[in-house]
C-alpha positions as CSV (number, residue, x, y, z in Angstrom):
1,X,0.0,0.0,0.0
2,X,3.1,2.2,0.4
3,X,3.7,1.9,-3.3
4,X,0.1,2.8,-4.2
5,X,0.3,5.9,-1.8
6,X,3.7,6.9,-3.5
7,X,2.1,6.5,-6.9
8,X,-0.8,8.7,-5.8
9,X,1.7,11.3,-4.4
10,X,4.0,11.2,-7.5
11,X,1.1,11.6,-10.0
12,X,-1.1,14.3,-8.5
13,X,0.7,17.6,-9.2
14,X,-2.4,19.2,-10.9
15,X,-4.6,18.0,-8.0
16,X,-2.3,19.6,-5.4
17,X,-2.0,22.8,-7.3
18,X,-5.8,23.1,-7.7
19,X,-6.2,22.3,-4.1
20,X,-3.7,24.9,-3.0
21,X,-5.3,27.6,-5.2
22,X,-9.0,26.6,-4.0
23,X,-8.0,26.9,-0.3
24,X,-5.4,29.7,-0.6
25,X,-7.5,32.2,1.5
26,X,-7.5,29.9,4.5
27,X,-4.7,30.2,7.1
28,X,-2.8,27.4,8.6
29,X,-3.8,25.7,11.8
30,X,-7.5,25.5,11.0
31,X,-9.9,22.6,11.6
32,X,-11.0,20.5,8.6
33,X,-13.3,17.8,7.9
34,X,-13.1,14.8,5.3
35,X,-16.5,13.1,4.5
36,X,-16.4,9.9,2.5
37,X,-18.8,7.4,0.8
38,X,-18.3,4.4,-1.5
39,X,-19.9,2.4,-4.0
40,X,-18.3,-0.9,-4.4
41,X,-19.5,-4.3,-5.9
42,X,-22.7,-3.1,-7.3
43,X,-23.3,-5.2,-10.3
44,X,-25.6,-2.6,-11.9
45,X,-22.8,0.0,-11.9
46,X,-19.9,0.5,-14.2
47,X,-17.1,1.1,-11.6
48,X,-16.3,0.8,-8.0
49,X,-15.9,4.3,-6.5
50,X,-14.5,6.0,-3.5
51,X,-15.4,9.7,-2.8
52,X,-14.0,12.1,-0.2
53,X,-15.2,15.6,0.4
54,X,-12.8,17.9,2.3
55,X,-14.3,20.9,3.9
56,X,-13.0,23.8,6.2
57,X,-15.0,23.7,9.5
58,X,-16.6,26.9,8.9
59,X,-19.9,26.5,10.8
60,X,-21.4,24.3,13.5
61,X,-22.4,20.6,12.7
62,X,-26.1,21.5,13.5
63,X,-26.0,24.3,10.9
64,X,-24.4,22.2,8.4
65,X,-26.8,19.3,8.9
66,X,-29.9,21.7,8.9
67,X,-28.8,23.1,5.5
68,X,-28.2,19.7,3.9
69,X,-31.4,18.3,5.3
70,X,-33.4,21.1,3.6
71,X,-31.8,21.1,0.3
72,X,-31.2,17.2,0.1
73,X,-33.3,15.3,2.6
74,X,-32.6,11.8,0.9
75,X,-29.7,9.9,-0.4
76,X,-29.1,10.0,-4.0
77,X,-30.4,6.4,-4.5
78,X,-33.6,7.4,-3.0
79,X,-34.5,10.2,-5.1
80,X,-35.0,10.8,-8.9
81,X,-33.6,14.4,-9.0
82,X,-30.2,15.7,-7.9
83,X,-30.4,18.5,-5.4
84,X,-29.2,21.8,-6.7
85,X,-28.5,23.0,-3.1
86,X,-26.2,20.0,-2.4
87,X,-24.3,20.5,-5.7
88,X,-24.0,24.2,-4.9
89,X,-22.4,23.2,-1.7
90,X,-19.8,20.9,-3.5
91,X,-18.9,24.0,-5.6
92,X,-18.5,26.4,-2.8
93,X,-15.1,27.9,-1.7
94,X,-14.9,25.8,1.5
95,X,-15.2,22.4,-0.2
96,X,-12.8,20.3,-2.3
97,X,-13.5,16.7,-3.5
98,X,-11.5,13.9,-4.7
99,X,-13.1,10.8,-6.1
100,X,-11.4,7.6,-7.0
101,X,-12.7,5.3,-9.8
102,X,-11.3,1.9,-9.7
103,X,-11.9,-0.1,-12.9
104,X,-14.3,-3.1,-12.2
105,X,-12.2,-5.5,-14.2
106,X,-9.3,-5.3,-11.8
107,X,-11.5,-6.6,-9.1
108,X,-10.2,-3.9,-6.7
109,X,-6.6,-4.5,-8.0
110,X,-6.6,-8.1,-7.1
111,X,-3.3,-8.8,-9.0
112,X,-1.6,-5.9,-7.1
113,X,-3.1,-6.5,-3.6
114,X,-2.6,-10.3,-3.3
115,X,-3.3,-12.3,-0.3
116,X,0.5,-12.7,0.3
117,X,0.8,-8.8,0.0
118,X,-1.9,-8.2,2.5
119,X,-0.2,-10.6,5.1
120,X,3.1,-9.0,4.6
121,X,1.7,-5.5,4.8
122,X,-0.1,-6.3,8.1
123,X,3.1,-8.1,9.5
124,X,5.1,-5.1,8.5
125,X,2.9,-2.6,10.3
126,X,3.0,-4.8,13.5
127,X,6.8,-4.6,13.3
128,X,6.7,-0.9,12.9
129,X,4.2,-0.6,15.9
130,X,6.5,-2.8,18.1
131,X,9.2,-0.2,17.4
132,X,7.1,2.8,18.1
133,X,5.7,1.3,21.2
134,X,9.2,1.1,22.8
135,X,9.6,4.8,22.6
136,X,9.0,6.7,26.0
137,X,5.8,8.5,26.5
138,X,3.8,6.8,23.8
139,X,0.1,5.6,24.3
140,X,0.9,2.0,24.7
141,X,-2.7,0.9,25.1
142,X,-3.6,2.5,21.8
143,X,-0.8,0.7,20.1
144,X,-1.6,-2.6,21.6
145,X,-5.1,-2.3,20.3
146,X,-3.9,-1.6,16.8
147,X,-1.5,-4.4,17.0
148,X,-4.2,-6.9,18.1
149,X,-6.4,-5.7,15.2
150,X,-3.7,-6.2,12.6
151,X,-2.9,-9.5,14.2
152,X,-6.5,-10.7,13.6
153,X,-6.3,-9.2,10.0
154,X,-3.0,-11.2,9.3
155,X,-4.5,-14.3,10.8
156,X,-7.7,-14.0,8.8
157,X,-5.7,-14.0,5.5
158,X,-4.7,-17.6,6.1
159,X,-8.2,-18.9,6.7
160,X,-10.2,-20.6,3.9
161,X,-13.2,-18.3,4.1
162,X,-11.0,-15.1,4.0
163,X,-12.8,-12.3,2.3
164,X,-10.0,-11.0,0.2
165,X,-12.3,-8.5,-1.6
166,X,-13.3,-6.9,1.7
167,X,-9.7,-6.8,2.8
168,X,-8.7,-5.0,-0.4
169,X,-11.5,-2.5,0.1
170,X,-10.3,-1.8,3.7
171,X,-6.6,-1.2,2.3
172,X,-7.7,0.9,-0.6
173,X,-10.0,3.2,1.4
174,X,-7.2,3.6,4.1
175,X,-4.7,4.4,1.5
176,X,-6.8,6.9,-0.3
177,X,-7.6,8.6,2.9
178,X,-4.0,8.7,3.9
179,X,-3.2,10.4,0.6
180,X,-5.6,13.1,1.3
181,X,-4.5,13.5,4.8
182,X,-0.9,14.1,3.6
183,X,-1.9,16.4,0.7
184,X,-3.9,18.6,3.1
185,X,-1.1,18.5,5.7
186,X,1.4,19.8,3.3
187,X,-0.8,22.6,2.0
188,X,-2.6,23.8,5.1
189,X,-1.0,22.3,8.4
190,X,-4.4,21.5,9.9
191,X,-5.0,21.9,13.6
192,X,-7.0,18.8,13.4
193,X,-8.8,16.4,10.8
194,X,-12.0,14.8,11.3
195,X,-12.8,11.8,9.1
196,X,-16.4,11.0,8.9
197,X,-17.2,8.0,6.7
198,X,-20.5,6.2,5.8
199,X,-20.9,3.1,7.8
200,X,-20.1,-0.2,6.2
201,X,-18.2,-3.4,6.6
202,X,-15.0,-1.8,5.7
203,X,-14.8,0.0,9.1
204,X,-16.5,-2.5,11.2
205,X,-14.0,-5.3,10.2
206,X,-11.0,-5.9,12.5
207,X,-12.1,-3.4,15.1
208,X,-12.2,-0.3,12.9
209,X,-8.7,-0.8,11.8
210,X,-9.2,1.0,8.5
211,X,-9.1,4.4,10.3
212,X,-5.8,3.3,12.1
213,X,-4.1,2.0,8.8
214,X,-4.8,5.4,7.3
215,X,-3.3,7.1,10.3
216,X,-0.2,4.9,10.3
217,X,0.4,5.5,6.6
218,X,0.1,9.2,7.1
219,X,2.7,9.1,10.0
220,X,5.2,7.2,7.9
221,X,4.9,9.6,4.8
222,X,5.1,12.6,7.3
223,X,8.3,11.3,8.7
224,X,9.7,10.9,5.3
225,X,8.9,14.5,4.5
226,X,11.2,15.6,7.5
227,X,11.0,18.8,9.4
228,X,7.9,18.2,11.5
229,X,6.9,21.4,13.2
230,X,4.7,19.8,15.7
231,X,4.2,16.1,16.1
232,X,0.9,16.5,17.9
233,X,-0.7,18.2,14.8
234,X,-3.0,17.5,13.1
235,X,-5.2,15.9,15.9
236,X,-7.3,13.1,14.2
237,X,-10.9,12.4,14.9
238,X,-12.5,9.3,13.2
239,X,-16.2,8.7,13.1
240,X,-19.0,6.9,11.4
241,X,-22.8,6.8,11.7
242,X,-23.8,5.7,15.3
243,X,-20.2,5.0,16.2
244,X,-20.7,6.9,19.4
245,X,-24.2,5.4,19.9
246,X,-26.1,8.5,18.9
247,X,-24.7,10.6,16.0
248,X,-25.9,9.6,12.5
249,X,-23.9,11.9,10.4
250,X,-26.6,11.4,7.6
251,X,-26.0,14.9,6.2
252,X,-22.3,14.7,6.4
253,X,-22.0,11.7,4.2
254,X,-24.6,12.9,1.7
255,X,-22.0,15.1,0.1
256,X,-19.7,12.2,-0.9
257,X,-22.8,10.0,-1.5
258,X,-23.6,12.2,-4.6
259,X,-20.1,11.9,-6.0
260,X,-19.6,8.2,-5.2
261,X,-23.0,7.4,-6.9
262,X,-21.9,9.5,-10.0
263,X,-18.5,7.9,-10.2
264,X,-19.9,4.4,-10.0
265,X,-22.4,5.0,-12.7
266,X,-20.5,6.9,-15.3
267,X,-19.5,4.4,-18.2
268,X,-16.2,5.2,-19.7
269,X,-15.1,6.2,-22.2
270,X,-18.5,6.5,-23.8
271,X,-19.7,8.9,-21.1
272,X,-23.0,7.2,-20.6
273,X,-25.3,7.4,-17.5
274,X,-28.2,5.2,-16.3
275,X,-30.3,8.3,-15.1
276,X,-30.5,12.0,-15.7
277,X,-29.9,12.8,-12.1
278,X,-26.2,11.7,-12.7
279,X,-26.0,13.8,-15.9
280,X,-27.1,16.7,-13.6
281,X,-24.3,16.2,-11.1
282,X,-21.7,15.6,-13.8
283,X,-22.8,18.8,-15.7
284,X,-23.1,21.0,-12.7
285,X,-20.2,19.8,-10.4
286,X,-17.6,18.0,-12.5
287,X,-17.3,19.6,-16.1
288,X,-14.9,22.5,-16.0
289,X,-14.5,22.0,-12.3
290,X,-11.1,22.8,-10.5
291,X,-12.4,21.5,-7.1
292,X,-14.1,18.4,-7.8
293,X,-11.5,16.0,-8.9
294,X,-11.7,12.5,-10.3
295,X,-8.8,10.1,-10.4
296,X,-8.9,6.7,-12.2
297,X,-7.0,3.8,-10.8
298,X,-6.2,1.0,-13.3
299,X,-4.6,-2.2,-12.3
300,X,-3.2,-5.4,-14.0
301,X,-0.8,-8.0,-13.3
302,X,2.1,-5.8,-14.7
303,X,1.4,-2.6,-13.1
304,X,-1.0,-0.1,-11.4
305,X,-1.4,3.4,-12.8
306,X,-3.3,6.4,-11.8
307,X,-4.6,9.3,-13.9
308,X,-6.7,12.3,-13.5
309,X,-9.8,12.6,-15.7
310,X,-10.6,16.0,-16.8
311,X,-13.8,16.9,-18.5
312,X,-14.3,20.2,-20.3
313,X,-17.4,21.8,-21.8
314,X,-18.4,24.8,-23.7
């Protein structure tokens, strides 16, 4: 997964430039949110998709939720019309989205993320955690919990009923998130990052280790950058619906829900859609956009490639 993360870092100069320009008016040390949603394994869709919407924390959660609930009271799959109010939010100065399309034929990069690679990755992270845990002043209880989860992950790989597809989804989600953590860190030096994801098996598996893998990938990449101003920043907050027993985050994940639905539906290269609501989102949020970015990940037994898809209109 470190190779995929490096691939994304090396092949995203235009994304980084656009994000820097879009957020240039905001000062360092601010709080930020990342909201994510996914559409994976739907046989009626053309692609697997992972969408992330980055927003400056510019208002209270209540005010944000109230606005989204008024303009888009339902998820995209439950409505026949895309909300102009929600699309407007995706285009506003405080929001920047990155969506990843993974070609369906790759079966979530099966030739790249093999069972042996998954096992080796989990084992390698456990060795890294053992080294970190020996340092003075660290939260040993936290790292012990993560080590246990990774141990269960590695053990599961060797079982006959191992769900390799779900495991690859866990690792891809974590890697995509880590890439965005790192990009935002380099550009805006956030005070904290809150990642709110839609709830699915990706995060419930192995004691929510997907969050922790993203965090570890970020820490390793940040260390390689050198010259860390404050090792305690950004602070990270991870959440999904009802993770705390009461907060549903329905409105928060509706932003990436629109984009994940669109990216799963779009048929490339013919540019066909199954419904006019997707055409609406595509036309109003993607064409000529510099703050709603789509990256396509292509994989085969020989290599994995990443490319930005840019759509221009008159």
